[in-house]
TIRO-2110 file (N, C-alpha, C; in Angstrom, 1 decimal):
// TIRO-2110
103.5, 59.4, 23.2, N, 1, A
103.3, 58.6, 24.4, CA, 1, A
101.8, 58.4, 24.6, C, 1, A
101.0, 59.4, 24.3, N, 2, A
99.5, 59.3, 24.4, CA, 2, A
99.0, 58.2, 23.5, C, 2, A
99.5, 58.2, 22.3, N, 3, A
99.0, 57.2, 21.3, CA, 3, A
99.4, 55.8, 21.8, C, 3, A
100.5, 55.6, 22.3, N, 4, A
100.9, 54.3, 22.8, CA, 4, A
100.0, 53.9, 24.0, C, 4, A
99.7, 54.8, 24.9, N, 5, A
98.8, 54.5, 26.0, CA, 5, A
97.4, 54.1, 25.5, C, 5, A
96.9, 54.9, 24.5, N, 6, A
95.6, 54.6, 23.9, CA, 6, A
95.6, 53.2, 23.3, C, 6, A
96.6, 52.9, 22.5, N, 7, A
96.7, 51.6, 21.8, CA, 7, A
96.7, 50.5, 22.8, C, 7, A
97.6, 50.6, 23.8, N, 8, A
97.6, 49.6, 24.9, CA, 8, A
96.3, 49.4, 25.6, C, 8, A
95.6, 50.5, 25.9, N, 9, A
94.4, 50.5, 26.6, CA, 9, A
93.3, 49.7, 25.7, C, 9, A
93.3, 50.0, 24.4, N, 10, A
92.3, 49.4, 23.5, CA, 10, A
92.6, 47.9, 23.5, C, 10, A
93.9, 47.5, 23.4, N, 11, A
94.2, 46.1, 23.4, CA, 11, A
93.8, 45.4, 24.7, C, 11, A
94.2, 46.0, 25.8, N, 12, A
93.8, 45.4, 27.1, CA, 12, A
92.3, 45.3, 27.3, C, 12, A
91.6, 46.3, 26.9, N, 13, A
90.2, 46.4, 27.0, CA, 13, A
89.5, 45.3, 26.1, C, 13, A
90.0, 45.1, 24.9, N, 14, A
89.5, 44.1, 24.0, CA, 14, A
89.7, 42.7, 24.7, C, 14, A
90.8, 42.4, 25.2, N, 15, A
91.1, 41.1, 25.8, CA, 15, A
90.1, 40.9, 27.1, C, 15, A
90.0, 41.9, 27.9, N, 16, A
89.2, 41.8, 29.1, CA, 16, A
87.7, 41.6, 28.7, C, 16, A
87.2, 42.4, 27.8, N, 17, A
85.8, 42.3, 27.4, CA, 17, A
85.5, 40.9, 26.8, C, 17, A
86.4, 40.4, 25.9, N, 18, A
86.2, 39.0, 25.4, CA, 18, A
86.3, 38.0, 26.4, C, 18, A
87.1, 38.1, 27.5, N, 19, A
87.2, 37.2, 28.6, CA, 19, A
85.9, 37.2, 29.4, C, 19, A
85.3, 38.4, 29.6, N, 20, A
84.1, 38.5, 30.4, CA, 20, A
82.9, 38.1, 29.7, C, 20, A
82.7, 38.5, 28.4, N, 21, A
81.5, 38.3, 27.7, CA, 21, A
81.6, 37.0, 26.8, C, 21, A
82.8, 36.5, 26.6, N, 22, A
82.9, 35.3, 25.7, CA, 22, A
82.3, 34.1, 26.3, C, 22, A
82.1, 33.0, 25.5, N, 23, A
81.5, 31.8, 25.9, CA, 23, A
82.4, 31.1, 27.0, C, 23, A
81.8, 30.5, 27.9, N, 24, A
82.5, 29.8, 29.0, CA, 24, A
82.6, 28.3, 28.9, C, 24, A
81.6, 27.7, 28.3, N, 25, A
81.5, 26.3, 28.1, CA, 25, A
82.2, 25.9, 26.8, C, 25, A
83.2, 25.0, 26.9, N, 26, A
83.8, 24.6, 25.6, CA, 26, A
83.5, 23.1, 25.5, C, 26, A
83.3, 22.7, 24.3, N, 27, A
83.1, 21.2, 24.0, CA, 27, A
84.0, 20.9, 22.8, C, 27, A
84.1, 19.6, 22.5, N, 28, A
85.0, 19.1, 21.5, CA, 28, A
84.5, 19.7, 20.1, C, 28, A
83.2, 19.8, 19.9, N, 29, A
82.6, 20.4, 18.7, CA, 29, A
83.0, 21.9, 18.6, C, 29, A
82.9, 22.6, 19.6, N, 30, A
83.2, 24.0, 19.6, CA, 30, A
84.7, 24.3, 19.4, C, 30, A
85.5, 23.4, 19.9, N, 31, A
87.0, 23.6, 19.7, CA, 31, A
87.5, 23.1, 18.4, C, 31, A
86.7, 22.3, 17.7, N, 32, A
87.2, 21.8, 16.4, CA, 32, A
87.3, 22.8, 15.3, C, 32, A
88.3, 22.7, 14.5, N, 33, A
88.5, 23.6, 13.4, CA, 33, A
87.3, 23.6, 12.4, C, 33, A
87.0, 24.8, 11.9, N, 34, A
85.9, 24.9, 11.0, CA, 34, A
86.4, 25.0, 9.5, C, 34, A
85.9, 24.0, 8.7, N, 35, A
86.3, 24.0, 7.3, CA, 35, A
85.1, 24.0, 6.4, C, 35, A
84.4, 25.1, 6.3, N, 36, A
83.3, 25.3, 5.4, CA, 36, A
82.2, 24.3, 5.7, C, 36, A
81.9, 24.0, 7.0, N, 37, A
80.9, 23.1, 7.4, CA, 37, A
81.2, 21.7, 7.3, C, 37, A
82.4, 21.3, 6.9, N, 38, A
82.8, 19.9, 6.8, CA, 38, A
83.7, 19.6, 8.0, C, 38, A
83.7, 18.3, 8.3, N, 39, A
84.7, 17.8, 9.3, CA, 39, A
86.1, 18.0, 8.8, C, 39, A
87.0, 18.5, 9.6, N, 40, A
88.4, 18.8, 9.1, CA, 40, A
89.1, 17.4, 8.8, C, 40, A
89.9, 17.5, 7.8, N, 41, A
90.6, 16.3, 7.3, CA, 41, A
92.1, 16.6, 7.3, C, 41, A
92.9, 15.9, 8.1, N, 42, A
94.3, 16.0, 8.1, CA, 42, A
94.9, 17.3, 7.9, C, 42, A
96.3, 17.4, 7.8, N, 43, A
97.0, 18.6, 7.5, CA, 43, A
96.9, 19.7, 8.5, C, 43, A
96.6, 19.4, 9.7, N, 44, A
96.5, 20.5, 10.7, CA, 44, A
97.5, 20.3, 11.8, C, 44, A
97.5, 21.2, 12.7, N, 45, A
98.4, 21.1, 13.9, CA, 45, A
98.0, 19.9, 14.7, C, 45, A
98.9, 19.1, 15.1, N, 46, A
98.6, 18.0, 15.9, CA, 46, A
98.2, 16.7, 15.2, C, 46, A
98.1, 16.8, 13.9, N, 47, A
97.7, 15.6, 13.1, CA, 47, A
98.9, 14.8, 12.6, C, 47, A
100.1, 15.3, 12.7, N, 48, A
101.3, 14.6, 12.2, CA, 48, A
101.5, 14.8, 10.8, C, 48, A
100.5, 15.5, 10.1, N, 49, A
100.7, 15.7, 8.6, CA, 49, A
101.2, 17.1, 8.4, C, 49, A
101.8, 17.3, 7.3, N, 50, A
102.4, 18.7, 7.0, CA, 50, A
101.7, 19.3, 5.8, C, 50, A
101.5, 20.6, 5.8, N, 51, A
101.0, 21.3, 4.7, CA, 51, A
102.1, 21.4, 3.6, C, 51, A
101.7, 21.3, 2.4, N, 52, A
102.7, 21.5, 1.3, CA, 52, A
103.3, 22.9, 1.4, C, 52, A
104.5, 23.0, 1.0, N, 53, A
105.2, 24.3, 1.1, CA, 53, A
104.5, 25.3, 0.1, C, 53, A
103.9, 24.8, -0.9, N, 54, A
103.2, 25.7, -1.9, CA, 54, A
102.2, 26.7, -1.2, C, 54, A
101.5, 26.2, -0.2, N, 55, A
100.5, 27.1, 0.5, CA, 55, A
101.2, 28.3, 1.2, C, 55, A
102.4, 28.0, 1.8, N, 56, A
103.1, 29.0, 2.5, CA, 56, A
103.7, 30.0, 1.5, C, 56, A
104.1, 29.6, 0.3, N, 57, A
104.7, 30.5, -0.7, CA, 57, A
103.6, 31.4, -1.2, C, 57, A
102.4, 30.9, -1.4, N, 58, A
101.3, 31.7, -1.9, CA, 58, A
100.9, 32.7, -0.8, C, 58, A
100.9, 32.3, 0.4, N, 59, A
100.6, 33.2, 1.5, CA, 59, A
101.7, 34.4, 1.6, C, 59, A
103.0, 34.0, 1.4, N, 60, A
104.0, 35.1, 1.4, CA, 60, A
103.8, 36.0, 0.2, C, 60, A
103.4, 35.5, -0.9, N, 61, A
103.2, 36.3, -2.1, CA, 61, A
102.1, 37.3, -1.8, C, 61, A
101.0, 36.8, -1.2, N, 62, A
99.9, 37.7, -0.8, CA, 62, A
100.4, 38.8, 0.1, C, 62, A
101.2, 38.5, 1.1, N, 63, A
101.7, 39.5, 2.0, CA, 63, A
102.6, 40.5, 1.2, C, 63, A
103.5, 40.1, 0.3, N, 64, A
104.3, 41.0, -0.4, CA, 64, A
103.5, 42.0, -1.2, C, 64, A
102.5, 41.5, -2.0, N, 65, A
101.7, 42.4, -2.8, CA, 65, A
100.8, 43.2, -2.0, C, 65, A
100.4, 42.8, -0.8, N, 66, A
99.7, 43.6, 0.1, CA, 66, A
100.5, 44.8, 0.6, C, 66, A
101.8, 44.5, 0.9, N, 67, A
102.7, 45.6, 1.3, CA, 67, A
102.9, 46.5, 0.2, C, 67, A
103.0, 46.0, -1.0, N, 68, A
103.1, 46.9, -2.2, CA, 68, A
101.9, 47.9, -2.3, C, 68, A
100.8, 47.4, -2.0, N, 69, A
99.6, 48.3, -2.0, CA, 69, A
99.7, 49.4, -1.0, C, 69, A
100.1, 49.0, 0.2, N, 70, A
100.3, 49.9, 1.3, CA, 70, A
101.4, 50.9, 1.0, C, 70, A
102.4, 50.5, 0.2, N, 71, A
103.5, 51.5, -0.1, CA, 71, A
103.0, 52.5, -1.2, C, 71, A
102.2, 52.0, -2.1, N, 72, A
101.8, 52.9, -3.2, CA, 72, A
100.6, 53.8, -2.9, C, 72, A
99.8, 53.5, -2.0, N, 73, A
98.7, 54.3, -1.7, CA, 73, A
99.1, 55.7, -1.3, C, 73, A
100.1, 56.0, -0.4, N, 74, A
100.4, 57.3, -0.1, CA, 74, A
101.1, 58.0, -1.3, C, 74, A
101.8, 57.3, -2.1, N, 75, A
102.4, 57.9, -3.3, CA, 75, A
101.3, 58.4, -4.3, C, 75, A
100.2, 57.6, -4.4, N, 76, A
99.1, 58.0, -5.3, CA, 76, A
98.3, 59.2, -4.8, C, 76, A
98.2, 59.2, -3.5, N, 77, A
97.4, 60.3, -2.9, CA, 77, A
98.2, 61.7, -3.0, C, 77, A
99.5, 61.6, -2.8, N, 78, A
100.3, 62.9, -2.8, CA, 78, A
101.1, 63.0, -4.1, C, 78, A
100.7, 62.4, -5.2, N, 79, A
101.5, 62.4, -6.4, CA, 79, A
101.9, 63.8, -6.9, C, 79, A
101.0, 64.7, -6.8, N, 80, A
101.2, 66.0, -7.4, CA, 80, A
102.3, 66.8, -6.5, C, 80, A
102.4, 66.5, -5.3, N, 81, A
103.3, 67.2, -4.4, CA, 81, A
104.7, 66.5, -4.1, C, 81, A
104.9, 65.4, -4.8, N, 82, A
106.1, 64.6, -4.6, CA, 82, A
107.3, 65.2, -5.3, C, 82, A
108.5, 65.0, -4.7, N, 83, A
109.7, 65.4, -5.4, CA, 83, A
110.0, 64.3, -6.4, C, 83, A
110.8, 64.6, -7.4, N, 84, A
111.2, 63.6, -8.4, CA, 84, A
111.9, 62.4, -7.8, C, 84, A
112.6, 62.5, -6.7, N, 85, A
113.2, 61.4, -6.1, CA, 85, A
112.2, 60.3, -5.7, C, 85, A
111.0, 60.7, -5.3, N, 86, A
110.0, 59.7, -4.9, CA, 86, A
109.6, 58.9, -6.1, C, 86, A
109.5, 59.6, -7.3, N, 87, A
109.1, 58.8, -8.5, CA, 87, A
110.1, 57.7, -8.8, C, 87, A
111.4, 58.1, -8.7, N, 88, A
112.5, 57.1, -9.0, CA, 88, A
112.5, 56.0, -7.9, C, 88, A
112.2, 56.4, -6.7, N, 89, A
112.1, 55.4, -5.6, CA, 89, A
111.0, 54.4, -5.9, C, 89, A
109.8, 54.9, -6.4, N, 90, A
108.7, 54.0, -6.7, CA, 90, A
109.1, 53.1, -7.9, C, 90, A
109.8, 53.7, -8.9, N, 91, A
110.2, 52.8, -10.0, CA, 91, A
111.2, 51.7, -9.6, C, 91, A
112.1, 52.1, -8.7, N, 92, A
113.0, 51.1, -8.1, CA, 92, A
112.2, 50.0, -7.4, C, 92, A
111.2, 50.3, -6.6, N, 93, A
110.4, 49.4, -5.9, CA, 93, A
109.7, 48.5, -6.9, C, 93, A
109.1, 49.0, -7.9, N, 94, A
108.4, 48.2, -8.9, CA, 94, A
109.4, 47.2, -9.6, C, 94, A
110.6, 47.7, -9.9, N, 95, A
111.6, 46.8, -10.6, CA, 95, A
112.0, 45.7, -9.6, C, 95, A
112.1, 45.9, -8.3, N, 96, A
112.4, 44.9, -7.4, CA, 96, A
111.2, 43.9, -7.3, C, 96, A
110.0, 44.4, -7.4, N, 97, A
108.9, 43.5, -7.4, CA, 97, A
108.8, 42.6, -8.6, C, 97, A
109.2, 43.2, -9.8, N, 98, A
109.2, 42.5, -11.0, CA, 98, A
110.2, 41.4, -11.0, C, 98, A
111.4, 41.6, -10.3, N, 99, A
112.4, 40.6, -10.2, CA, 99, A
111.8, 39.4, -9.4, C, 99, A
111.1, 39.8, -8.3, N, 100, A
110.5, 38.7, -7.4, CA, 100, A
109.4, 38.0, -8.2, C, 100, A
108.6, 38.7, -9.0, N, 101, A
107.6, 38.1, -9.7, CA, 101, A
108.1, 37.1, -10.8, C, 101, A
109.2, 37.5, -11.4, N, 102, A
109.9, 36.6, -12.4, CA, 102, A
110.4, 35.4, -11.7, C, 102, A
110.9, 35.5, -10.5, N, 103, A
111.4, 34.4, -9.7, CA, 103, A
110.2, 33.4, -9.4, C, 103, A
109.1, 34.0, -9.0, N, 104, A
107.9, 33.2, -8.7, CA, 104, A
107.4, 32.4, -10.0, C, 104, A
107.4, 33.1, -11.1, N, 105, A
107.0, 32.4, -12.4, CA, 105, A
108.0, 31.3, -12.8, C, 105, A
109.3, 31.6, -12.5, N, 106, A
110.3, 30.6, -12.9, CA, 106, A
110.2, 29.4, -12.0, C, 106, A
109.9, 29.6, -10.7, N, 107, A
109.7, 28.4, -9.8, CA, 107, A
108.3, 27.8, -9.9, C, 107, A
107.4, 28.3, -10.7, N, 108, A
106.1, 27.8, -10.9, CA, 108, A
105.3, 27.7, -9.6, C, 108, A
105.4, 28.7, -8.8, N, 109, A
104.7, 28.8, -7.5, CA, 109, A
103.2, 28.9, -7.7, C, 109, A
102.8, 29.6, -8.7, N, 110, A
101.4, 29.9, -8.9, CA, 110, A
100.7, 28.8, -9.7, C, 110, A
101.3, 27.7, -10.0, N, 111, A
100.7, 26.6, -10.7, CA, 111, A
100.2, 25.6, -9.6, C, 111, A
99.0, 25.2, -9.7, N, 112, A
98.4, 24.3, -8.7, CA, 112, A
98.4, 22.8, -9.1, C, 112, A
99.1, 22.5, -10.1, N, 113, A
99.1, 21.0, -10.5, CA, 113, A
100.3, 20.3, -9.9, C, 113, A
END
């Protein structure tokens, strides 16, 4: 319960501090999307154009492999103290990821042409 209260307090405090100390004057230039110093071109919210699905698939792949890293880090840290079941659990997880990776290669998601 204490951890929940601390987390909520930090979140509320961050919002309040940004509202108090943040910039008050907005202009069209400040509200415009930033694209490496260039003026934004199409493909955004409110422009009527849609992003290709390819970008979303690559983003989902990044999230999946990021979760994989978060899953394996504790296993690597406590490898010497793990029971054999954890090893087989990790092998099963890797096999499931390989099935997903095969699907990605089959659908040519990683090809940019």
